[in-house]
N, C-alpha and C positions, 0 to 999 in steps of 0.2 A: 336775262341771259342771252348772249348772242349765239345765233345758229346760222349756218349757211343759207342764203336765200335760195329757195327752190319752190316750184309750184306743187311739188309732191310732199305732203306732210310726213309720209312714212320715210322718205329719203332723208328729210331733215332730222327725224328722230333717230334713224340709224347712224347718221353722221354724229349726232350728240353722244350716242352710245360708244362709237369708236373713239371719240375725243375723250370721253370719261374713262374708258379703259386705258388709254394712253396716259392720262393724268394719274390714274391709280398706279400704273407701272412706274411712273416718275416718282411718286410718293414713296414707293417701296425701294426704288434705287437710291433715293436720298438717304433713307435710313440705313441701307446696306453699306453706303459709302462713309458713314460716320466714323471718325477716328477718335477713340476715347483714350488714347495713350497718354495725353497730357492733361486730362480733366479729372483723373481719379487720384485720391490721396494715397490709397494703399490697395493691395490685391483684393481685399474683401469688397471694397467699393467697386473695384473693376469687375469682379465676378457678378455682383448684383446688377450693375449697369449693363453688362454684356447680356445677362439673362433677360432683362427688360427689353433690350433692343431686339433680341431674338424673338421674343413674344410679339413685339410690334411688327416685325417682318412677317411672321406667320399670320397675324391678324389682317395684314394688307394683301394677302394672297387673293388673286383674281381667279375665281372658279369658273372655268370656261363654259361649263354647261349650266351655270346658274345666272339668271338675269342680274345685272348690276343695279338696274333700277326697274321698277315695275309699274310706276305711276307718275303722273304729273299733276300739279295743282296750279291753276291760274287764279291768283287773287284779284278781287275787284280793286283793292287799294294797296298801297305800299305797306310792306310788313317791316316792323322795326328791326334793326340790325341785331339787337340783343336777342330777339326771338329766333332769328334765322341762322344761327351759327355763323354770324359775320356776313351773311348774304344780304344784298339789297336788290329790290326789284319785286316783280309780281309773279314770276314763274319759278316753280321749284320742282325738280325731279326727285321722287321719293324712292329710296333704295335701302339696301341692307346695311350700308355704312356710308360715312361721310367721305366725299372725294372733292378735292379742290385743285384748281389749276396752278400754274407757276406763280401767279400773282396772289394766290390765297383766296380767290373767289370760288365759292362752292359750285360744283357741277352736279353733284348728287347730295341730297340731304338725308341724313340718317333717319330711318322710319321712327325712331324714338324721340326725335327733337320735337319741341312744342309746335313748330310751324308745320310739321307733318300730320298732326293729329286730325285735321279736317279730312284727310284722305280716308280715314276710318269712320269719322263721326258725322260729317256733313250730310245733309239730306235736303230734299225739296222744302220741307217744313222749317229746317234750321240750316241754311246754306253756309253759315260761318264765314261769310265774306268771300266765298268761293264762286267764281264765275264758271269755271270749267274744271271737271275732274276727268282726267284721261287715264285709262288702264291700257297696259300693253300686253300683247300676246307674244309668246316665244315658242320656237321649236328648237330644243336644245338651248344654246346660248344666242341664237339668232332672233332678232326682233322681226316678227312677221305680220303683226296686226295691231290695231289700236281701236279703242272704243271711247266715245265721249259722252259725258253727262253735263248738260248745261243747267247747273243747279239754280242759277239766278234768273232763268228764262221761264216765266210763268206759262208760256205757251207750250212748253215741252212737257209732256206727261212723264211721271215717274215710271221707270221700267226696270226689269231685272237685267243685270249685266250678264251677257252671254259669255264674255271672257272669264268673268268670275265663276260662273257655273262650270266652264271648261276646266279651269284651274282646280276647282274643288273635286271634279270627277276624273281628273287626269290619272291614268293608270299608275299604280305603285310598283316599282321594282327597286329592290335595295332597302336601305334603312329608312326610318321616318324622316321626312323633310320638314322644313319650317313652313309656317302658314302666313308669313309676314305679308304676302300679297293679298290674302283673303280674310284677314281679321275683321270680324263684324263689330258693330258698335257696342253690343253688350259684352263681347269678349275684350274689346279695347279698354272698356271701363275698368275691368279687373286687372288687365295687364299694367295699366298706368296708375293703379292705386298705390298709395304711399308706402314707404319702407317701415314706418312706425307701427302699422297695424297688421294683424294677422288676418288673412282671408281664407275662408273655406269655400271651395267650389263643388257643389253637388251637380253632377252632370251625367246624363244617360249616355249610352253608346253613341259615338259619332258626333258629340257636341263640341269636341275640340278641347276638353279640359286639360289634357296632358300638354298639348301645344300651348294653351294659354299659360299654364304654369311655367313652362320653359321660356316663353317670351317675356313673362313677368320678370324672371331672373335677368334676362338680357336687358330689359328696361331699367331695372333697379341698378344694375352695374353701370349703365349709362348715366343715370341721374345721381347716383351716390357712389361713384367709382372709388374715391379716396377712402371713404369710410369702410366699404366692403372689402377693399384691398387689405385693410388692416384686420378686419374681423372674420372674413372668409364666408363663402357660400357653399351649399351642399344640396345635391339633388338625390333623393332617396327613392328607389324603385323596388318593386316586389321581388325581382329575381335578376340573374345575370342576363338572361335572354332579353328581357325588357330593356335593361340598361344598354345593351349592345344595339338594340333597335333604335333607341333615341339618341345615341351618343354623338351623332353628326349634326344635330339641330343647332346647338349653341356655337360650335365652331363655324358653321355656315353664316352665323350672325356676327362673327368676329370675336366671340367670347371663348377663350381657351382655358381660363383658370378656374372653372367650376368643377369641383370634385363630384363624382357620382359613386353611390354605394347602395347596398341593401342594408336593411336593419341588422341582418346577421353579421355583416361586415363591421358595423358600429360596435357590436357587443362581443367581438371575437377575442375574449380573454382566455378562452380554452378551446381546444379542438372538439368540434361537435362530431361525435361518432355514433350517437344513439338516437332513438326516437321515442316519443311518448304516445300512449294511446290518447284518444280524444278526451276522455274524462280527466286524465292527469294534466294534459295540456291546458284545459279550460281552467283548472284550479291554479296552476302555476302562472297563468296569464292574468288572473284576477287581481284587481288593485289591492285587495286585502293583503296580498303577499308583501306589499311594501311595508305595511305596519308589522307583520311578522318579522321581517328582516330588521326593521328598526329596533324592535324589542330585543332581537337576538344580538345585534351589535352592541347595544347599550348594556346588555347583561354582563359584558366583560368587565365593566367598571365595578370595583370593590371599594366600599367606604373604608377609609383608614381607621385602624384601631390602635396603632402605635405612633408615637411622635417621630419626627425626623430630627436627628442630631447632626449638625454640621460642624466639623472641626476645622478651624482655620488658625494656624499657629498655635498659640497657647490658649486660645479661647474656644469655647463650645457654645454653639447657638442651637436652641431647642425650639422647634415649632410643634406645639401640642396637637394631639389627634383631633380635638374638637375644632381647632382653627383649620387644619387640613380638610376636615369634613365640610366646613363652610366653603372653602375654595372649590372643592369637587362639586358640591351641590350647586354653586353658582354657575360653573361651567356646564353642568347638565341642564340647568334651567334655561341657559342661553340657546340650547339646542343647535349648536354649531356642529360642523362635521367632526366625526370622531377623531380623525387624524389631526385636525387643527386644534381641537381641545387638548389632545395629548401633547402637542408641541407647546401649547401655552402653559400647561401645568408646571413644568420645572421653573419657568420664569415667575409664575405666581408664588411658588414656594420660596424662590430666591428673594422675591420682593418682601415676603414676610420676614426673612432673615435680615434684609437690609434695614427694615423698619426698626428691628431690635438694635442693630448696630448704631443707627442714628440716635436712638434713645440713650445709648451708653456713651455718646459723645464722639463717635467716629464719623467720618465724612466719606462714605463709600460712593463710587461712581458706577457708570454702566458697565465698565470692565469688571468690577467686583461682582456685580449682579450676574453677569455671564459666567464668571468663574464659579460662583455658588451654584448656578443652574447645572453646571457640568460636574459638580461634586459627586463622588461615588454614592454617598448616602442619599442624595436627592434622586440620582438616576435609579437607584434600587427601589426607592419609594414609588417613583413614577411607573416602573415596570410592574410593581405589585398592584398599584391602584388602577392604572390605566394601561393595560398591556396592549401590544400591537395586535391588530386583527387582520388576518389574510382573508379577503372576500371569498375566494374559491373554497378554502377550507371551511369557512362558516356555512356556506350553502351546502357543502358536502355533509356536514354534520346534521343540518336540518333534514336532509333527505335520507339519512341513514340511521339517525338516533331518534327513535319514537318518543322517548321521554323529553328530549331537548325540543323537538317539534311541538309536542303537546303543551309544554310549558309556555312557549312563546306564541302559539296559535290559539290559546285558550280564549274563548269568546269571539274568535274570528272565524276559524274553520271548524266545521263539524268533524266528528270522528271519522265518518266515511270519506270526507274530503282529505283528511290527514292520511288515511290509509291509501287513498288514490295516488298520492305523490311520494309516498315512502318507497324506497328501493327494496326489492325483495332480497337481494344478496348484498352482503357487506362488501365494501370497496377499500382497498389498502391505501390508496393515495389519490391525490388530485389528478395526477398524470394517467393513472390506470383507469379512472372513471370514464364510463361511456356517457358523456354529457349530451343532452338534447339541446335543440335550439332554444326551448323555453328556459332550460337551466342557465344557458349563457346570459339570457336577459336578467335572471335573478342575480347572477354574479355581477352584472353591470350595475344593478340597483345597489347591491351591497358595496361595490367599489365607490359609488357616488356618496354613500353614507359615510365612508371613511375619508374620501378625498374628492373635492368638488370637480365635476366634469367641465371641460373647456366648452364655452359657449361661442357659437358662430353668429354672424350678423344676420344671415337669412338662410332658411332651410325650406326646400320644396319637398313635400311628402306626397308621393303619388300612389294610387290604389290603396288609399288609407283605410278603406272600409274593412280590410282584412286583418287589421292589427288588433292585438289584444290590448287591454288597458295597460299592462306592464310594458308592452312595446311602445305604446304612446308615451309613457313616462320616459322611456329610454331616448326617444326622439326629442321630447320636450326638454330634456337635460342639455341637449346640443344647441338649444336656442333660448335659454332662460333670459338672456339679456338682448336677444334679437327678436326677429319676427319670423313668421312662417306662411307658406302657401300650402294649404291642405287640399288635395284633389281626390275625389272618389265618387262612387255611386253606391248608395245603400242597397240597391237591387242586385249588385254584383258581389255582395259579400259571400264568400264561399268557404269560410272557416267556421268551425263550431262556435268560436268566440266573436264572430263578425259584429261590427258596430251596429247598435240598434238606433242610435240617434247621434247627429253631429254635435249637439250640445253636450251630451255625455262624453263623447270622444275628446272634444276640445277641453273639457274639464280635466281629463287625464293628461292631456298635453300641456296643461298649465296656461291655456290661452282662452279663458272664459269670455274675454271681451272681443273675440274674433267676430268678423262679419261673415254671415253665411249667404252666398250667392247661388242661384240655381240657373243652370243653362238647360234650356228645353228645346232649342232649335237644333235639329240634327243635320249636319253637313256631310257626313260620311256614309251612313247606312241608307240604302235606297228605301223608298216609301213602302213598297210591298214587304220587304224584309223586316223593317222595324215594326210594321203593323202586326205581322205574324208573331214576332218575338214578344210584343207587348201583351199578348194574350196571357203571358205568365205573370205580369205585374200584380194583379189582384191577389195572387197566391204568395208572392215573395216579398212585396213591398207595397202594401195597399195604399199608403199615403202619398206615393210619388206621382208626379205629373208625367204621363207618357211623353216620350220624345216625339216631336212633330218634324218630320223630314222636310227640308226646304229644297230638296233636290227636284229639279224638273223631270229628270229621267227616273221613271219608277223602278228601274233595275230589272234584272232577270231573277225569277224566283220559281222554284218547282219542288214539290214533294213527290218522291218516287218510292214505290215499294219494290224491293230488289230480292234476289234469291241468294246472293252470296257476295264475297269480296271481289269477284271478277267484275260484277256490275258497278261496284263502287269505284274500282280502278278505271273502268270505262268512262264513268262520269268525270273523273279527273282529266283523262285524256281529251274528253270533249271540251272541257273548259280551257285547257291549255292551248286550244286552237285560237283563243282570243288573245289580244295583247294584254300584258300585265302578269301579275303573280297569282298563284292558286294555292290555297291552303286546304289540306285534308285534315279535318279535326275529328278526333274520335276519343272515346273513353280510354283511359290509360291502359286498361287490361287488354284492349283490342289492338294496340299498337304493334306487337310482334306479328300477329297474323296479317295485318295490313302491310307491314314491311316486306313480308314474304311475297304477298300478292303483287306488290309494286315491282319487286325484283323479278318475279316470274314474267311480268309483262314488259320488262326492260325499261321501266319508267324511273329515271333517276330522280332522287328527291333529297331535300336538305332537312336538318334538324332545326327547331326553333332557335333564333338568334344568329344562325348562319345566313350570310348575305346572299340574297337571290341574284342571279346573273341573267343575261339574255338567253344563255343556253339552259340553265337549270332554274326553273321558275316554280317548282312544286315543293312545298314544305309539308312534312308530316308532323302534326301537332297534337301531343297529348292534351286532352281537355284541361288538365290541371295547369298547363303552361300557356293557355290561349289568351289569358287576360292581358289587355293592353296592346296586343298585336293586331294587325289588320292585313288583309289580302284583297286584291281586286275581286277574285272569285273564291268561293268556299264550297267544298263538299263536306257536309256534316253527316257523319256515319252514326247510325243507331242512337237516336235521342234517348231511348229508354235505358240503354247501357250507360250513358253519361249520367243520368239521374241515379241509377242503381249503384254507381261507383262511389257515391258519397255516403257518409254515415247516417244521414237523415234525409227525408224527402225535401224539406225546404232548401237545404244546402244543395241537394242534387238539382232542383229546379233552377236555382240561381246559377249553378255551373252551366246548365243548359242555356240559360238566358245569355250568358257571356259567349258561349260557343255560337249561338245563332246570330250574334251581332258583330261578327268579325269581317263581314263582306262589304266591300265598297261598291261593287257593280253587280254582283249576282250570287245567288245561293241555291244549291241543290241539297235537299235533305233526303238521305237514303235510309230506308229502314226495312228490316225483315220482321222484327218484332213489332207489336202494336205501338203506336205513338202514345206518349203520356196523355192522360185524359185532359189535362189542362190545355193541350194544343188542339 
């Protein structure tokens, strides 16, 4: 690639950055100037094409404070054109998206392209034909530094990249950002794994599992764009705050068409206005409920005892009860969806009539069969044999009719378990019922038993360790013909039904052949903080490998005994003197008192999910919402209260583990009550 001659390498690189930005602007202007008035056959095609052009324009946006490229590769030998997105030569700038000049020659190579892979994978031991890997340092959008690794030079010792460390440790203000400049070899291997297989990533705090999952989506959309454009992609997070926190990562990589949702969004067949106690929620979330529902749905089928008589003109055609019973039995044995079988039944009855017609010398065609299937006698028989089922009504009956539940839960649920999920008061209708989140999942299961759920091409499921077996099934239905990326940490499971093993969870998801990868290198949490938090691991997840921080900066860590909320607020004010964001994490029950204390001190704060700004950098976080979030500095208030706020000790200690590991640069633990013995 040609660059201006200059003795100063930094000036040359800045010149290339300016030229690349100009080329990106030209690419965007070319798309904006397209005239589609003469190339579309009708208004529908015009609308589709206009939307595609609009999405392309958005994808070509140049984010001024985001580096257009972050690295450079100098190959020892020429790279084939087919590998390099049309580029020829030995030097490639690696960035967030492809940029080419007016002649079509690449100025920036997409980080997902095969030729970019050595930027993440090459090493002294395996240089992958790379002579030089250059990393760039930025301040805002300005290129301010570079750092070289001569991978093919045996005289140069391997060393840790200072720019890489700085990028990892850079203060966080605002939503989560991409890690495209800092992806590590073990992360890159997961990111670039194929579309056909499901991958489960077990990763402790700060190992980058969420970012890996999002970057895998971006990679798959690059490598399989046409297929995934047809089948769709979905990112599932634990709550709205989390989704808001991660929502800018994919657009920054030029991917705008990925839907984001919570599990509750997926199963929103009814309005959730109620809540279950832990015992009821555990039973409703148990996989055995799937069989209870299947039995209840199929119980609506009644074996015929009367023949069906079809009158056509002067002829009467009789299908005897035993023949109808055979048809119904065959449909039940095929175990297809209830609704699909119900749709097939009138055609099967009509076929039996047509066989009789042919035997009598008539020559009926498909139109006659359709007419017979719509005959009032056939329709009446289908309604009696295979009546329609409304999923919400079915679940309501299971939860309010003890005899109906006992019939279909026999041998599956104990009497105590049945009592735990039965509603104490009768309910008049589906609309007046105070459904819980677990009830909505049951309705989703019943809905799928009646009518197949649409499957997507790829689903990313984050914070998966907190899902119940029935929630896993709900997600699995959305990717039966596609693949999934499952992300989580068994040590951070904070629900009574939290995942015990990934093999078990993947079985409920319907992906038993998934590959389980473990990330153990911590890039976010400082050494002293993760070492302290890891004291809890033997008590909450004995089999897991503790995270080993690769941060050179040990971080700031302190445990303080305090007398009241005033000293907690003072700790927040102290940390706010540093650059970056601060989170005050506390047990949910202590949030009102801390809100008052912050207001009394005149310290403005945000709620989780609200975007931090330069002016307001403090977020007050209930411990129940801390999962997946991160802050440069954290004040953790009263660890004992965090533990005591959960229904059992193990769940409480896991909640505490989550809260302890949200800090990127420093943590102050404040307590008036004694610390948990495990710490």
